[in-house]
C-alpha positions as CSV (number, residue, x, y, z in Angstrom):
1,D,53.2,57.1,26.5
2,L,52.1,59.0,29.5
3,W,48.7,58.5,28.2
4,W,48.9,54.7,28.4
5,Q,50.8,54.4,31.6
6,F,49.8,57.6,34.0
7,E,47.3,55.4,35.4
8,L,49.7,52.5,36.5
9,E,53.0,54.6,37.4
10,G,51.0,57.5,39.3
11,T,53.4,60.0,37.8
12,A,50.5,62.1,35.6
13,S,49.2,65.3,37.1
14,P,45.9,64.9,38.8
15,F,44.2,67.3,35.8
16,L,45.1,64.9,33.4
17,R,43.9,62.1,35.7
18,G,40.4,64.0,36.0
19,S,40.7,64.7,32.2
20,V,40.6,61.3,31.2
21,G,37.8,60.4,33.6
22,A,35.6,62.9,32.4
23,A,35.9,62.1,28.8
24,A,35.4,58.1,29.8
25,A,31.9,59.1,31.2
26,V,31.1,61.7,28.3
27,L,31.9,58.9,26.4
28,L,29.5,56.4,28.4
29,F,26.9,58.6,28.5
30,T,27.0,59.4,24.9
31,V,26.7,55.6,23.5
32,A,24.2,54.8,26.4
33,R,22.0,57.7,24.6
34,L,22.9,56.3,21.1
35,I,21.8,52.8,21.7
36,G,19.1,53.5,24.1
37,H,15.4,54.1,23.2
38,A,14.3,57.4,22.4
39,P,12.0,59.1,24.4
40,H,8.4,59.5,23.5
41,E,6.6,62.7,24.0
42,V,2.3,62.6,24.2
43,E,1.2,64.5,21.2
44,P,-2.2,65.9,21.6
45,P,-5.0,64.9,19.0
46,T,-5.5,67.2,15.9
47,E,-8.3,68.7,14.3
48,R,-8.3,65.9,11.9
49,D,-7.7,63.2,14.5
50,L,-10.7,64.3,16.6
51,E,-12.7,64.3,12.8
52,D,-11.6,61.0,12.3
53,A,-12.4,59.9,16.3
54,G,-16.1,61.1,16.1
55,R,-16.8,59.3,13.0
56,I,-15.7,55.9,14.4
57,I,-17.1,56.6,17.6
58,A,-20.5,57.3,15.9
59,A,-20.5,53.7,14.0
60,Q,-20.4,52.4,17.7
61,D,-22.6,51.8,20.8
62,S,-20.3,52.8,23.8
63,T,-19.8,56.3,25.3
64,F,-16.4,55.7,26.7
65,P,-14.4,56.6,23.9
66,Y,-16.1,60.1,23.9
67,L,-13.4,60.6,26.5
68,V,-11.0,61.1,23.8
69,Y,-12.4,64.8,23.6
70,L,-10.8,65.5,26.9
71,E,-7.6,66.1,24.2
72,D,-5.2,64.9,26.9
73,K,-4.5,61.5,25.2
74,A,-2.5,60.4,22.1
75,L,-4.7,58.7,19.5
76,L,-3.1,55.9,17.7
77,F,-4.8,54.9,14.4
78,D,-4.7,51.6,12.1
79,D,-3.6,51.9,8.7
80,R,-6.8,52.9,7.4
81,R,-8.0,55.1,9.7
82,E,-11.4,53.0,10.8
83,A,-9.7,52.4,14.6
84,F,-8.0,53.9,17.4
85,I,-6.7,53.1,20.3
86,M,-6.4,56.3,22.9
87,Y,-3.2,56.1,25.2
88,G,-0.8,58.2,27.7
89,V,2.6,57.6,28.7
90,Q,3.8,57.6,32.2
91,G,7.2,57.3,32.3
92,R,8.3,54.0,30.6
93,T,4.7,52.6,31.2
94,W,2.2,53.2,28.2
95,V,-1.9,52.8,28.9
96,A,-4.2,52.4,26.3
97,L,-7.6,53.5,27.6
98,G,-10.3,50.9,27.1
99,D,-10.2,48.4,24.1
100,P,-9.7,49.5,20.8
101,V,-12.4,51.7,19.1
102,G,-13.9,50.6,15.8
103,P,-14.8,47.1,13.9
104,P,-14.1,44.2,15.5
105,A,-12.3,43.1,12.5
106,R,-9.6,46.0,13.4
107,V,-8.8,45.1,16.8
108,P,-6.3,42.6,16.7
109,D,-4.2,44.9,14.1
110,L,-4.1,47.6,16.6
111,I,-3.5,45.7,19.6
112,R,-0.8,44.4,17.5
113,L,0.3,48.1,16.1
114,F,0.3,49.8,19.8
115,I,2.2,46.8,21.5
116,A,4.9,47.3,18.3
117,R,5.0,50.9,19.5
118,C,5.7,50.6,23.2
119,D,8.6,47.9,21.8
120,D,10.2,50.7,19.9
121,Y,10.3,53.2,22.6
122,G,11.1,50.5,25.2
123,G,7.9,51.0,26.9
124,T,5.5,48.5,28.8
125,P,1.9,48.3,27.4
126,V,-1.0,48.2,29.5
127,F,-4.6,48.2,28.7
128,Y,-6.5,49.7,31.5
129,E,-10.7,49.2,31.7
130,V,-11.0,46.8,29.2
131,G,-14.1,44.8,28.6
132,T,-14.4,41.2,28.0
133,K,-15.5,41.2,24.5
134,Y,-12.1,41.1,23.2
135,L,-10.0,39.5,26.2
136,H,-9.1,36.5,24.1
137,H,-7.3,39.0,21.7
138,Y,-5.0,40.3,24.3
139,A,-4.0,37.1,25.7
140,D,-2.8,36.3,22.0
141,F,-0.2,38.6,22.4
142,G,0.8,37.7,26.0
143,L,-0.8,39.9,28.2
144,T,-2.0,38.7,31.9
145,F,-5.1,40.1,32.8
146,V,-5.5,41.9,36.6
147,K,-8.5,42.6,38.0
148,V,-9.1,46.1,39.4
149,G,-12.5,47.0,40.2
150,E,-15.9,46.5,38.4
151,E,-18.4,48.8,36.6
152,A,-22.1,49.4,37.7
153,R,-25.0,49.4,35.5
154,V,-28.5,50.2,36.4
155,D,-31.4,49.2,33.7
156,L,-33.5,52.0,33.9
157,E,-36.5,50.1,32.3
158,R,-36.8,48.1,35.6
159,F,-35.3,50.8,37.7
160,T,-38.0,51.9,40.5
161,L,-38.1,54.1,43.8
162,D,-40.9,51.5,45.4
163,G,-39.8,49.3,48.0
164,P,-37.2,49.6,50.9
165,R,-34.2,49.5,48.0
166,G,-35.7,53.0,46.8
167,A,-36.4,54.7,50.4
168,R,-33.0,56.3,50.0
169,F,-33.6,57.5,47.2
170,R,-37.3,58.6,47.6
171,Q,-35.8,60.7,50.5
172,L,-33.3,62.5,48.6
173,V,-36.1,63.2,45.9
174,R,-38.3,64.3,48.2
175,R,-35.8,66.8,50.0
176,L,-35.1,68.4,46.6
177,E,-38.9,69.1,46.0
178,R,-39.1,70.7,49.4
179,D,-36.0,73.2,48.7
180,G,-37.4,73.9,45.1
181,G,-35.1,71.6,43.1
182,I,-35.9,71.0,39.6
183,F,-34.2,68.5,37.2
184,R,-34.2,69.3,33.5
185,V,-31.4,68.3,30.7
186,L,-29.5,71.5,28.9
187,P,-28.9,71.0,25.2
188,T,-25.4,71.5,23.9
189,E,-26.3,75.4,22.5
190,E,-27.2,76.6,26.6
191,V,-24.8,74.4,27.9
192,R,-22.1,77.1,26.0
193,Q,-24.2,79.6,27.5
194,R,-24.4,78.7,31.1
195,M,-20.6,77.4,31.1
196,E,-19.4,80.1,33.8
197,E,-22.4,78.9,35.8
198,L,-20.8,75.1,35.5
199,R,-17.5,76.1,36.3
200,A,-18.8,77.5,39.5
201,V,-20.2,74.2,40.7
202,S,-17.3,72.1,39.7
203,D,-14.8,74.4,41.7
204,D,-16.9,74.7,44.5
205,W,-17.2,70.9,44.3
206,L,-13.3,70.4,44.2
207,R,-12.9,72.6,46.8
208,S,-15.5,71.2,49.6
209,R,-13.6,67.6,48.8
210,S,-10.1,68.8,49.1
211,V,-9.3,67.4,45.5
212,A,-7.8,68.2,42.3
213,E,-9.2,67.7,38.7
214,K,-8.9,63.9,37.5
215,G,-8.9,63.5,33.9
216,F,-7.6,60.6,31.5
217,S,-10.2,58.2,32.3
218,L,-12.6,60.1,34.2
219,G,-14.7,63.0,32.7
220,C,-13.2,67.0,34.1
221,F,-14.3,70.2,33.4
222,E,-12.7,70.9,30.1
223,P,-15.0,73.4,28.6
224,N,-14.4,72.1,25.3
225,Y,-15.2,68.5,26.1
226,I,-18.2,69.9,28.7
227,A,-19.7,71.9,25.5
228,R,-20.1,68.9,23.4
229,F,-23.1,67.6,25.2
230,P,-26.1,67.9,26.9
231,A,-26.1,68.2,30.6
232,A,-28.3,67.2,33.5
233,I,-28.8,69.7,36.1
234,V,-30.6,70.3,39.4
235,E,-31.6,74.0,39.7
236,C,-33.3,75.7,42.5
237,G,-34.2,79.5,41.7
238,R,-32.4,79.0,38.5
239,R,-29.4,78.6,39.9
240,I,-27.7,75.4,38.9
241,Q,-27.0,73.5,42.1
242,A,-25.6,69.9,40.2
243,F,-25.2,68.9,36.8
244,A,-24.1,65.7,34.7
245,T,-22.3,66.0,31.3
246,L,-24.4,63.0,29.3
247,A,-22.9,60.9,26.5
248,N,-25.1,61.2,23.4
249,P,-27.5,58.4,23.0
250,S,-25.9,55.8,20.9
251,P,-27.3,54.9,17.3
252,G,-29.0,51.8,18.5
253,D,-30.8,53.5,21.2
254,P,-32.5,56.8,19.8
255,G,-34.9,57.5,22.7
256,G,-31.6,57.9,24.9
257,R,-32.5,55.6,27.9
258,Y,-29.4,54.2,28.4
259,A,-27.3,57.6,28.1
260,E,-24.4,57.2,30.5
261,A,-23.5,60.1,33.1
262,I,-19.6,60.6,32.2
263,G,-19.0,63.2,34.7
264,F,-20.8,64.5,38.1
265,F,-20.1,67.3,39.9
266,E,-22.4,69.0,42.8
267,S,-22.7,71.8,44.8
């Protein structure tokens, strides 16, 4: 009877009161863990994941999905492994980077699959840096749109250094020429051979700006990532002064005129 009456009558010892309070706290914590959502840990992609992702990327015409090779994001494939979403988790927020990568017919299923996965773990789905092509699909699933920035693209067939607009660029080119700067593109084999030189440029760039590496949605200095691409460099006396990693040209652009720089570092 004492277990049921001591709170009302106040005749029990402090130890008994404390024991019941501790037991109640443990019981409530256990029940919360049992009925709550399981935590989710982002697992890096396996070699098979990267091989399948590479096959999917090669069949489309965007360079943005090459950021999968940073290996800092998890991959979610459809059941046929014909398309994928790359994502990261921060607290309860699940951030998918870009649109689903793969055939357009697989996009709605992947969006549904990602939202369902978020629901399983009590997460909030976010699609970051999406294009306009699939906006209607996101709207179909009740997602809202927030504009956070714009992307600039340069048409290299019409770009020119002539005229008032090119004055600033002409000055930079002339300064490089006076300093003995030479521009060229390193093939991937030479990129691997000169990786430490590139690392020195990157480290110098980070120190001069007092910043840390970014990652996720931006290219960063990860050797396995850098080694996958050719690099545009500026050399002075055979010493690399600046470089930009170049995503491989798309199948529809064999000349590589629209290859995009996905990371840039300068001394």
